[in-house]
N, CA, C and O atoms as a GROMACS GRO file, in nm:
protein
  552
    1UNK      N    1  -0.404  18.329   5.302
    1UNK     CA    2  -0.276  18.264   5.324
    1UNK      C    3  -0.242  18.272   5.473
    1UNK      O    4  -0.245  18.380   5.532
    2UNK      N    5  -0.211  18.158   5.532
    2UNK     CA    6  -0.180  18.153   5.674
    2UNK      C    7  -0.044  18.212   5.706
    2UNK      O    8   0.035  18.241   5.616
    3UNK      N    9  -0.017  18.228   5.834
    3UNK     CA   10   0.108  18.290   5.879
    3UNK      C   11   0.230  18.209   5.835
    3UNK      O   12   0.330  18.266   5.789
    4UNK      N   13   0.222  18.079   5.848
    4UNK     CA   14   0.337  17.996   5.806
    4UNK      C   15   0.354  17.996   5.655
    4UNK      O   16   0.466  17.993   5.606
    5UNK      N   17   0.244  18.000   5.582
    5UNK     CA   18   0.252  18.008   5.436
    5UNK      C   19   0.321  18.137   5.392
    5UNK      O   20   0.405  18.136   5.303
    6UNK      N   21   0.284  18.247   5.457
    6UNK     CA   22   0.347  18.375   5.426
    6UNK      C   23   0.496  18.371   5.461
    6UNK      O   24   0.579  18.424   5.387
    7UNK      N   25   0.528  18.309   5.574
    7UNK     CA   26   0.668  18.298   5.614
    7UNK      C   27   0.748  18.215   5.514
    7UNK      O   28   0.861  18.250   5.481
    8UNK      N   29   0.689  18.107   5.464
    8UNK     CA   30   0.756  18.026   5.362
    8UNK      C   31   0.782  18.109   5.237
    8UNK      O   32   0.891  18.105   5.179
    9UNK      N   33   0.682  18.185   5.195
    9UNK     CA   34   0.697  18.271   5.077
    9UNK      C   35   0.810  18.370   5.097
    9UNK      O   36   0.891  18.391   5.008
   10UNK      N   37   0.815  18.433   5.214
   10UNK     CA   38   0.921  18.531   5.242
   10UNK      C   39   1.058  18.462   5.245
   10UNK      O   40   1.156  18.520   5.199
   11UNK      N   41   1.066  18.340   5.299
   11UNK     CA   42   1.192  18.266   5.300
   11UNK      C   43   1.236  18.234   5.158
   11UNK      O   44   1.354  18.248   5.124
   12UNK      N   45   1.142  18.192   5.074
   12UNK     CA   46   1.173  18.166   4.933
   12UNK      C   47   1.222  18.294   4.867
   12UNK      O   48   1.317  18.291   4.789
   13UNK      N   49   1.158  18.407   4.897
   13UNK     CA   50   1.201  18.535   4.840
   13UNK      C   51   1.347  18.563   4.874
   13UNK      O   52   1.425  18.603   4.787
   14UNK      N   53   1.384  18.543   5.000
   14UNK     CA   54   1.522  18.569   5.043
   14UNK      C   55   1.619  18.474   4.974
   14UNK      O   56   1.722  18.517   4.922
   15UNK      N   57   1.586  18.345   4.972
   15UNK     CA   58   1.674  18.247   4.909
   15UNK      C   59   1.688  18.272   4.759
   15UNK      O   60   1.798  18.261   4.704
   16UNK      N   61   1.578  18.306   4.693
   16UNK     CA   62   1.579  18.335   4.549
   16UNK      C   63   1.663  18.459   4.521
   16UNK      O   64   1.749  18.458   4.433
   17UNK      N   65   1.639  18.566   4.597
   17UNK     CA   66   1.712  18.690   4.574
   17UNK      C   67   1.862  18.670   4.598
   17UNK      O   68   1.944  18.719   4.520
   18UNK      N   69   1.898  18.600   4.702
   18UNK     CA   70   2.039  18.575   4.731
   18UNK      C   71   2.103  18.497   4.617
   18UNK      O   72   2.215  18.527   4.576
   19UNK      N   73   2.031  18.398   4.566
   19UNK     CA   74   2.080  18.316   4.454
   19UNK      C   75   2.101  18.404   4.331
   19UNK      O   76   2.204  18.394   4.265
   20UNK      N   77   2.005  18.488   4.300
   20UNK     CA   78   2.013  18.572   4.181
   20UNK      C   79   2.122  18.679   4.192
   20UNK      O   80   2.187  18.712   4.094
   21UNK      N   81   2.140  18.732   4.311
   21UNK     CA   82   2.240  18.837   4.332
   21UNK      C   83   2.378  18.781   4.361
   21UNK      O   84   2.476  18.856   4.362
   22UNK      N   85   2.389  18.651   4.383
   22UNK     CA   86   2.518  18.590   4.412
   22UNK      C   87   2.573  18.628   4.548
   22UNK      O   88   2.694  18.640   4.566
   23UNK      N   89   2.483  18.647   4.644
   23UNK     CA   90   2.525  18.680   4.780
   23UNK      C   91   2.485  18.566   4.873
   23UNK      O   92   2.400  18.484   4.840
   24UNK      N   93   2.547  18.563   4.988
   24UNK     CA   94   2.513  18.461   5.087
   24UNK      C   95   2.374  18.489   5.143
   24UNK      O   96   2.343  18.603   5.178
   25UNK      N   97   2.289  18.386   5.152
   25UNK     CA   98   2.154  18.407   5.206
   25UNK      C   99   2.153  18.467   5.346
   25UNK      O  100   2.066  18.548   5.377
   26UNK      N  101   2.249  18.428   5.431
   26UNK     CA  102   2.250  18.483   5.567
   26UNK      C  103   2.284  18.632   5.567
   26UNK      O  104   2.238  18.706   5.654
   27UNK      N  105   2.366  18.676   5.471
   27UNK     CA  106   2.398  18.818   5.459
   27UNK      C  107   2.274  18.896   5.420
   27UNK      O  108   2.243  18.999   5.479
   28UNK      N  109   2.202  18.845   5.320
   28UNK     CA  110   2.079  18.910   5.277
   28UNK      C  111   1.975  18.905   5.388
   28UNK      O  112   1.903  19.003   5.411
   29UNK      N  113   1.966  18.794   5.457
   29UNK     CA  114   1.873  18.780   5.569
   29UNK      C  115   1.902  18.887   5.676
   29UNK      O  116   1.810  18.952   5.726
   30UNK      N  117   2.027  18.904   5.709
   30UNK     CA  118   2.064  19.005   5.808
   30UNK      C  119   2.024  19.145   5.762
   30UNK      O  120   1.978  19.226   5.842
   31UNK      N  121   2.040  19.173   5.633
   31UNK     CA  122   1.999  19.302   5.578
   31UNK      C  123   1.848  19.320   5.589
   31UNK      O  124   1.800  19.427   5.626
   32UNK      N  125   1.773  19.215   5.558
   32UNK     CA  126   1.626  19.222   5.563
   32UNK      C  127   1.576  19.240   5.707
   32UNK      O  128   1.474  19.304   5.730
   33UNK      N  129   1.648  19.182   5.802
   33UNK     CA  130   1.609  19.197   5.941
   33UNK      C  131   1.641  19.339   5.989
   33UNK      O  132   1.560  19.402   6.057
   34UNK      N  133   1.759  19.387   5.953
   34UNK     CA  134   1.802  19.520   5.998
   34UNK      C  135   1.724  19.632   5.930
   34UNK      O  136   1.688  19.732   5.993
   35UNK      N  137   1.698  19.614   5.801
   35UNK     CA  138   1.629  19.717   5.722
   35UNK      C  139   1.520  19.651   5.639
   35UNK      O  140   1.544  19.618   5.522
   36UNK      N  141   1.402  19.632   5.695
   36UNK     CA  142   1.297  19.562   5.622
   36UNK      C  143   1.249  19.635   5.496
   36UNK      O  144   1.182  19.575   5.412
   37UNK      N  145   1.281  19.763   5.482
   37UNK     CA  146   1.239  19.837   5.363
   37UNK      C  147   1.090  19.860   5.363
   37UNK      O  148   1.031  19.892   5.466
   38UNK      N  149   1.028  19.843   5.246
   38UNK     CA  150   0.885  19.869   5.233
   38UNK      C  151   0.801  19.754   5.285
   38UNK      O  152   0.682  19.770   5.310
   39UNK      N  153   0.863  19.636   5.301
   39UNK     CA  154   0.789  19.520   5.349
   39UNK      C  155   0.790  19.515   5.502
   39UNK      O  156   0.876  19.575   5.566
   40UNK      N  157   0.696  19.445   5.556
   40UNK     CA  158   0.692  19.423   5.701
   40UNK      C  159   0.814  19.340   5.741
   40UNK      O  160   0.877  19.276   5.657
   41UNK      N  161   0.846  19.343   5.867
   41UNK     CA  162   0.959  19.264   5.918
   41UNK      C  163   0.939  19.116   5.883
   41UNK      O  164   0.826  19.068   5.874
   42UNK      N  165   1.049  19.047   5.863
   42UNK     CA  166   1.042  18.905   5.832
   42UNK      C  167   0.983  18.828   5.950
   42UNK      O  168   1.025  18.848   6.064
   43UNK      N  169   0.888  18.740   5.923
   43UNK     CA  170   0.835  18.655   6.030
   43UNK      C  171   0.947  18.565   6.086
   43UNK      O  172   1.038  18.526   6.014
   44UNK      N  173   0.938  18.534   6.212
   44UNK     CA  174   1.040  18.449   6.276
   44UNK      C  175   1.054  18.315   6.205
   44UNK      O  176   1.165  18.263   6.193
   45UNK      N  177   0.943  18.259   6.158
   45UNK     CA  178   0.953  18.130   6.090
   45UNK      C  179   1.029  18.142   5.958
   45UNK      O  180   1.099  18.048   5.919
   46UNK      N  181   1.018  18.255   5.889
   46UNK     CA  182   1.096  18.276   5.766
   46UNK      C  183   1.245  18.278   5.799
   46UNK      O  184   1.326  18.221   5.726
   47UNK      N  185   1.280  18.344   5.907
   47UNK     CA  186   1.420  18.348   5.952
   47UNK      C  187   1.468  18.206   5.985
   47UNK      O  188   1.577  18.167   5.946
   48UNK      N  189   1.384  18.131   6.056
   48UNK     CA  190   1.418  17.993   6.092
   48UNK      C  191   1.440  17.908   5.967
   48UNK      O  192   1.533  17.827   5.962
   49UNK      N  193   1.355  17.925   5.868
   49UNK     CA  194   1.368  17.848   5.743
   49UNK      C  195   1.500  17.882   5.674
   49UNK      O  196   1.577  17.792   5.640
   50UNK      N  197   1.525  18.011   5.652
   50UNK     CA  198   1.648  18.050   5.581
   50UNK      C  199   1.771  18.000   5.656
   50UNK      O  200   1.861  17.943   5.595
   51UNK      N  201   1.775  18.021   5.786
   51UNK     CA  202   1.889  17.974   5.865
   51UNK      C  203   1.901  17.822   5.859
   51UNK      O  204   2.012  17.769   5.850
   52UNK      N  205   1.789  17.751   5.863
   52UNK     CA  206   1.791  17.606   5.855
   52UNK      C  207   1.839  17.556   5.720
   52UNK      O  208   1.918  17.462   5.713
   53UNK      N  209   1.791  17.618   5.613
   53UNK     CA  210   1.834  17.580   5.478
   53UNK      C  211   1.984  17.605   5.463
   53UNK      O  212   2.056  17.519   5.411
   54UNK      N  213   2.031  17.720   5.506
   54UNK     CA  214   2.173  17.753   5.493
   54UNK      C  215   2.259  17.655   5.574
   54UNK      O  216   2.363  17.610   5.526
   55UNK      N  217   2.215  17.622   5.694
   55UNK     CA  218   2.291  17.530   5.779
   55UNK      C  219   2.302  17.391   5.719
   55UNK      O  220   2.401  17.321   5.741
   56UNK      N  221   2.202  17.350   5.643
   56UNK     CA  222   2.199  17.214   5.585
   56UNK      C  223   2.207  17.216   5.433
   56UNK      O  224   2.173  17.116   5.369
   57UNK      N  225   2.252  17.325   5.373
   57UNK     CA  226   2.246  17.342   5.227
   57UNK      C  227   2.319  17.231   5.152
   57UNK      O  228   2.266  17.179   5.054
   58UNK      N  229   2.437  17.195   5.195
   58UNK     CA  230   2.512  17.091   5.123
   58UNK      C  231   2.433  16.960   5.122
   58UNK      O  232   2.424  16.896   5.018
   59UNK      N  233   2.377  16.921   5.235
   59UNK     CA  234   2.299  16.796   5.243
   59UNK      C  235   2.170  16.808   5.161
   59UNK      O  236   2.133  16.714   5.091
   60UNK      N  237   2.103  16.922   5.171
   60UNK     CA  238   1.978  16.943   5.095
   60UNK      C  239   2.006  16.932   4.946
   60UNK      O  240   1.935  16.862   4.874
   61UNK      N  241   2.110  17.001   4.898
   61UNK     CA  242   2.142  16.997   4.755
   61UNK      C  243   2.186  16.858   4.711
   61UNK      O  244   2.156  16.816   4.599
   62UNK      N  245   2.255  16.786   4.798
   62UNK     CA  246   2.295  16.649   4.767
   62UNK      C  247   2.171  16.560   4.749
   62UNK      O  248   2.164  16.481   4.655
   63UNK      N  249   2.075  16.574   4.839
   63UNK     CA  250   1.952  16.496   4.830
   63UNK      C  251   1.875  16.533   4.702
   63UNK      O  252   1.829  16.445   4.629
   64UNK      N  253   1.862  16.662   4.676
   64UNK     CA  254   1.790  16.706   4.555
   64UNK      C  255   1.859  16.656   4.429
   64UNK      O  256   1.793  16.605   4.338
   65UNK      N  257   1.990  16.670   4.422
   65UNK     CA  258   2.064  16.627   4.303
   65UNK      C  259   2.055  16.476   4.283
   65UNK      O  260   2.046  16.428   4.170
   66UNK      N  261   2.059  16.401   4.393
   66UNK     CA  262   2.056  16.255   4.384
   66UNK      C  263   1.922  16.200   4.338
   66UNK      O  264   1.915  16.092   4.280
   67UNK      N  265   1.815  16.275   4.365
   67UNK     CA  266   1.682  16.220   4.340
   67UNK      C  267   1.603  16.294   4.232
   67UNK      O  268   1.489  16.259   4.204
   68UNK      N  269   1.662  16.395   4.173
   68UNK     CA  270   1.594  16.467   4.064
   68UNK      C  271   1.651  16.416   3.931
   68UNK      O  272   1.736  16.481   3.870
   69UNK      N  273   1.603  16.303   3.890
   69UNK     CA  274   1.654  16.234   3.772
   69UNK      C  275   1.658  16.327   3.651
   69UNK      O  276   1.556  16.383   3.610
   70UNK      N  277   1.776  16.342   3.594
   70UNK     CA  278   1.792  16.421   3.474
   70UNK      C  279   1.805  16.570   3.497
   70UNK      O  280   1.818  16.646   3.401
   71UNK      N  281   1.802  16.614   3.622
   71UNK     CA  282   1.812  16.758   3.652
   71UNK      C  283   1.926  16.781   3.750
   71UNK      O  284   1.934  16.715   3.854
   72UNK      N  285   2.013  16.874   3.717
   72UNK     CA  286   2.112  16.918   3.814
   72UNK      C  287   2.051  17.034   3.891
   72UNK      O  288   1.954  17.095   3.847
   73UNK      N  289   2.108  17.065   4.006
   73UNK     CA  290   2.060  17.178   4.086
   73UNK      C  291   2.068  17.306   4.003
   73UNK      O  292   1.975  17.388   4.005
   74UNK      N  293   2.177  17.324   3.932
   74UNK     CA  294   2.197  17.446   3.854
   74UNK      C  295   2.098  17.459   3.739
   74UNK      O  296   2.065  17.571   3.699
   75UNK      N  297   2.051  17.348   3.687
   75UNK     CA  298   1.960  17.350   3.572
   75UNK      C  299   1.815  17.379   3.612
   75UNK      O  300   1.734  17.420   3.528
   76UNK      N  301   1.783  17.358   3.739
   76UNK     CA  302   1.646  17.384   3.786
   76UNK      C  303   1.617  17.534   3.780
   76UNK      O  304   1.706  17.615   3.804
   77UNK      N  305   1.492  17.570   3.748
   77UNK     CA  306   1.457  17.712   3.758
   77UNK      C  307   1.487  17.762   3.900
   77UNK      O  308   1.464  17.690   3.997
   78UNK      N  309   1.536  17.883   3.910
   78UNK     CA  310   1.580  17.937   4.040
   78UNK      C  311   1.468  17.936   4.144
   78UNK      O  312   1.493  17.908   4.261
   79UNK      N  313   1.346  17.966   4.103
   79UNK     CA  314   1.234  17.965   4.197
   79UNK      C  315   1.210  17.823   4.246
   79UNK      O  316   1.191  17.800   4.366
   80UNK      N  317   1.210  17.728   4.155
   80UNK     CA  318   1.191  17.588   4.194
   80UNK      C  319   1.300  17.544   4.290
   80UNK      O  320   1.272  17.475   4.389
   81UNK      N  321   1.423  17.583   4.262
   81UNK     CA  322   1.536  17.547   4.348
   81UNK      C  323   1.515  17.600   4.490
   81UNK      O  324   1.536  17.528   4.587
   82UNK      N  325   1.474  17.725   4.501
   82UNK     CA  326   1.450  17.785   4.633
   82UNK      C  327   1.336  17.714   4.706
   82UNK      O  328   1.347  17.683   4.824
   83UNK      N  329   1.227  17.687   4.635
   83UNK     CA  330   1.113  17.619   4.696
   83UNK      C  331   1.149  17.477   4.736
   83UNK      O  332   1.111  17.431   4.843
   84UNK      N  333   1.222  17.407   4.651
   84UNK     CA  334   1.264  17.270   4.683
   84UNK      C  335   1.356  17.266   4.805
   84UNK      O  336   1.349  17.174   4.886
   85UNK      N  337   1.442  17.365   4.817
   85UNK     CA  338   1.529  17.370   4.935
   85UNK      C  339   1.447  17.389   5.062
   85UNK      O  340   1.472  17.324   5.163
   86UNK      N  341   1.349  17.478   5.056
   86UNK     CA  342   1.261  17.499   5.173
   86UNK      C  343   1.183  17.372   5.203
   86UNK      O  344   1.178  17.328   5.318
   87UNK      N  345   1.122  17.312   5.101
   87UNK     CA  346   1.043  17.191   5.120
   87UNK      C  347   1.127  17.075   5.174
   87UNK      O  348   1.082  17.002   5.262
   88UNK      N  349   1.247  17.060   5.121
   88UNK     CA  350   1.334  16.952   5.167
   88UNK      C  351   1.376  16.975   5.311
   88UNK      O  352   1.380  16.880   5.390
   89UNK      N  353   1.408  17.099   5.347
   89UNK     CA  354   1.443  17.129   5.486
   89UNK      C  355   1.326  17.096   5.578
   89UNK      O  356   1.345  17.036   5.684
   90UNK      N  357   1.205  17.135   5.538
   90UNK     CA  358   1.089  17.107   5.624
   90UNK      C  359   1.065  16.957   5.638
   90UNK      O  360   1.036  16.908   5.748
   91UNK      N  361   1.077  16.883   5.529
   91UNK     CA  362   1.054  16.739   5.534
   91UNK      C  363   1.160  16.668   5.619
   91UNK      O  364   1.127  16.586   5.704
   92UNK      N  365   1.285  16.701   5.596
   92UNK     CA  366   1.392  16.625   5.661
   92UNK      C  367   1.433  16.679   5.798
   92UNK      O  368   1.476  16.602   5.884
   93UNK      N  369   1.421  16.809   5.818
   93UNK     CA  370   1.484  16.867   5.938
   93UNK      C  371   1.391  16.947   6.028
   93UNK      O  372   1.437  17.002   6.128
   94UNK      N  373   1.264  16.956   5.996
   94UNK     CA  374   1.171  17.028   6.082
   94UNK      C  375   1.055  16.936   6.120
   94UNK      O  376   0.961  16.918   6.043
   95UNK      N  377   1.063  16.879   6.237
   95UNK     CA  378   0.962  16.784   6.283
   95UNK      C  379   0.829  16.849   6.318
   95UNK      O  380   0.730  16.778   6.338
   96UNK      N  381   0.825  16.981   6.324
   96UNK     CA  382   0.700  17.051   6.358
   96UNK      C  383   0.602  17.055   6.241
   96UNK      O  384   0.483  17.078   6.260
   97UNK      N  385   0.652  17.032   6.120
   97UNK     CA  386   0.568  17.040   6.001
   97UNK      C  387   0.546  16.900   5.946
   97UNK      O  388   0.643  16.831   5.913
   98UNK      N  389   0.420  16.855   5.935
   98UNK     CA  390   0.394  16.725   5.874
   98UNK      C  391   0.445  16.722   5.729
   98UNK      O  392   0.435  16.822   5.658
   99UNK      N  393   0.497  16.609   5.688
   99UNK     CA  394   0.553  16.598   5.554
   99UNK      C  395   0.454  16.639   5.446
   99UNK      O  396   0.490  16.709   5.351
  100UNK      N  397   0.328  16.595   5.459
  100UNK     CA  398   0.227  16.626   5.357
  100UNK      C  399   0.205  16.777   5.347
  100UNK      O  400   0.183  16.829   5.238
  101UNK      N  401   0.209  16.847   5.460
  101UNK     CA  402   0.191  16.992   5.460
  101UNK      C  403   0.309  17.058   5.390
  101UNK      O  404   0.290  17.150   5.310
  102UNK      N  405   0.431  17.013   5.418
  102UNK     CA  406   0.550  17.069   5.354
  102UNK      C  407   0.542  17.054   5.202
  102UNK      O  408   0.574  17.148   5.128
  103UNK      N  409   0.501  16.937   5.156
  103UNK     CA  410   0.490  16.912   5.013
  103UNK      C  411   0.379  16.999   4.952
  103UNK      O  412   0.401  17.063   4.849
  104UNK      N  413   0.262  17.001   5.014
  104UNK     CA  414   0.151  17.082   4.963
  104UNK      C  415   0.187  17.230   4.956
  104UNK      O  416   0.154  17.297   4.858
  105UNK      N  417   0.252  17.280   5.058
  105UNK     CA  418   0.292  17.421   5.060
  105UNK      C  419   0.392  17.451   4.949
  105UNK      O  420   0.383  17.555   4.883
  106UNK      N  421   0.486  17.362   4.927
  106UNK     CA  422   0.585  17.381   4.821
  106UNK      C  423   0.517  17.382   4.684
  106UNK      O  424   0.548  17.465   4.598
  107UNK      N  425   0.426  17.290   4.663
  107UNK     CA  426   0.354  17.283   4.535
  107UNK      C  427   0.271  17.410   4.515
  107UNK      O  428   0.268  17.465   4.404
  108UNK      N  429   0.205  17.458   4.620
  108UNK     CA  430   0.128  17.583   4.609
  108UNK      C  431   0.218  17.700   4.572
  108UNK      O  432   0.181  17.784   4.490
  109UNK      N  433   0.337  17.707   4.633
  109UNK     CA  434   0.429  17.816   4.603
  109UNK      C  435   0.474  17.814   4.457
  109UNK      O  436   0.471  17.917   4.390
  110UNK      N  437   0.514  17.699   4.407
  110UNK     CA  438   0.560  17.696   4.267
  110UNK      C  439   0.443  17.714   4.170
  110UNK      O  440   0.462  17.764   4.060
  111UNK      N  441   0.326  17.674   4.210
  111UNK     CA  442   0.208  17.696   4.126
  111UNK      C  443   0.188  17.847   4.106
  111UNK      O  444   0.152  17.892   3.998
  112UNK      N  445   0.210  17.924   4.213
  112UNK     CA  446   0.191  18.068   4.208
  112UNK      C  447   0.311  18.141   4.147
  112UNK      O  448   0.294  18.248   4.088
  113UNK      N  449   0.431  18.086   4.160
  113UNK     CA  450   0.552  18.162   4.126
  113UNK      C  451   0.629  18.113   4.005
  113UNK      O  452   0.713  18.186   3.953
  114UNK      N  453   0.604  17.991   3.959
  114UNK     CA  454   0.694  17.934   3.859
  114UNK      C  455   0.619  17.887   3.734
  114UNK      O  456   0.512  17.938   3.702
  115UNK      N  457   0.676  17.790   3.666
  115UNK     CA  458   0.623  17.745   3.537
  115UNK      C  459   0.506  17.648   3.555
  115UNK      O  460   0.480  17.600   3.666
  116UNK      N  461   0.437  17.619   3.448
  116UNK     CA  462   0.325  17.526   3.451
  116UNK      C  463   0.369  17.383   3.487
  116UNK      O  464   0.292  17.307   3.545
  117UNK      N  465   0.493  17.348   3.452
  117UNK     CA  466   0.543  17.214   3.479
  117UNK      C  467   0.596  17.200   3.622
  117UNK      O  468   0.612  17.089   3.672
  118UNK      N  469   0.623  17.311   3.686
  118UNK     CA  470   0.688  17.308   3.818
  118UNK      C  471   0.610  17.235   3.926
  118UNK      O  472   0.670  17.159   4.002
  119UNK      N  473   0.478  17.254   3.938
  119UNK     CA  474   0.407  17.181   4.045
  119UNK      C  475   0.424  17.030   4.037
  119UNK      O  476   0.442  16.964   4.140
  120UNK      N  477   0.418  16.973   3.918
  120UNK     CA  478   0.434  16.829   3.902
  120UNK      C  479   0.575  16.786   3.940
  120UNK      O  480   0.594  16.686   4.009
  121UNK      N  481   0.674  16.863   3.894
  121UNK     CA  482   0.815  16.832   3.924
  121UNK      C  483   0.841  16.839   4.074
  121UNK      O  484   0.899  16.746   4.131
  122UNK      N  485   0.798  16.946   4.138
  122UNK     CA  486   0.821  16.966   4.281
  122UNK      C  487   0.748  16.859   4.362
  122UNK      O  488   0.804  16.802   4.456
  123UNK      N  489   0.623  16.832   4.327
  123UNK     CA  490   0.546  16.729   4.397
  123UNK      C  491   0.614  16.593   4.385
  123UNK      O  492   0.625  16.520   4.484
  124UNK      N  493   0.658  16.558   4.266
  124UNK     CA  494   0.723  16.429   4.246
  124UNK      C  495   0.853  16.416   4.322
  124UNK      O  496   0.878  16.313   4.385
  125UNK      N  497   0.936  16.519   4.316
  125UNK     CA  498   1.066  16.514   4.382
  125UNK      C  499   1.051  16.513   4.534
  125UNK      O  500   1.115  16.433   4.602
  126UNK      N  501   0.967  16.601   4.588
  126UNK     CA  502   0.947  16.601   4.733
  126UNK      C  503   0.877  16.473   4.779
  126UNK      O  504   0.905  16.422   4.888
  127UNK      N  505   0.786  16.422   4.698
  127UNK     CA  506   0.722  16.294   4.731
  127UNK      C  507   0.823  16.181   4.742
  127UNK      O  508   0.813  16.096   4.830
  128UNK      N  509   0.920  16.181   4.651
  128UNK     CA  510   1.026  16.080   4.655
  128UNK      C  511   1.110  16.097   4.783
  128UNK      O  512   1.148  15.999   4.846
  129UNK      N  513   1.139  16.221   4.818
  129UNK     CA  514   1.216  16.247   4.940
  129UNK      C  515   1.140  16.201   5.064
  129UNK      O  516   1.199  16.146   5.157
  130UNK      N  517   1.009  16.225   5.066
  130UNK     CA  518   0.928  16.178   5.179
  130UNK      C  519   0.935  16.025   5.190
  130UNK      O  520   0.951  15.970   5.299
  131UNK      N  521   0.923  15.957   5.075
  131UNK     CA  522   0.929  15.810   5.076
  131UNK      C  523   1.063  15.760   5.128
  131UNK      O  524   1.069  15.660   5.199
  132UNK      N  525   1.171  15.829   5.092
  132UNK     CA  526   1.305  15.786   5.128
  132UNK      C  527   1.355  15.846   5.260
  132UNK      O  528   1.468  15.820   5.301
  133UNK      N  529   1.272  15.925   5.326
  133UNK     CA  530   1.311  15.998   5.446
  133UNK      C  531   1.382  15.910   5.550
  133UNK      O  532   1.487  15.949   5.599
  134UNK      N  533   1.328  15.792   5.586
  134UNK     CA  534   1.397  15.711   5.688
  134UNK      C  535   1.540  15.677   5.647
  134UNK      O  536   1.631  15.679   5.730
  135UNK      N  537   1.558  15.645   5.520
  135UNK     CA  538   1.692  15.611   5.471
  135UNK      C  539   1.781  15.736   5.466
  135UNK      O  540   1.900  15.728   5.499
  136UNK      N  541   1.726  15.849   5.426
  136UNK     CA  542   1.803  15.972   5.413
  136UNK      C  543   1.851  16.026   5.548
  136UNK      O  544   1.954  16.092   5.557
  137UNK      N  545   1.775  15.996   5.652
  137UNK     CA  546   1.811  16.044   5.785
  137UNK      C  547   1.891  15.943   5.867
  137UNK      O  548   1.938  15.973   5.977
  138UNK      N  549   1.906  15.824   5.810
  138UNK     CA  550   1.980  15.718   5.884
  138UNK      C  551   2.128  15.746   5.892
  138UNK      O  552   2.203  15.668   5.949
   0.00000   0.00000   0.00000
């Protein structure tokens, strides 16, 4: 697993844990930076992802809700929700990551962390966001 892949995983961990504990992701992020515990310090890219997702969370969730036919944000499995937020942030707001890489990385994460149906769902939803990217950013 490459450095950026590990950073994405750590960012998903922070977003998932914050969601499950009902705390603000930036609060948990600050705790993880100050006291990494048994894990190594958070990679800078993981910090950038979490901060980026939090800064654009309302827009990210709006895009996900608008294009995930039949699924509300709350109804999505928590892991899928965290991964989709990271993937959507990378596709729409991080020009350093090619869209195909963002989608592939998100699919790999849910393949490892979530349900059997999750890779297809995540791939389809992020693929739709990639297709609509010019309109979504207009």
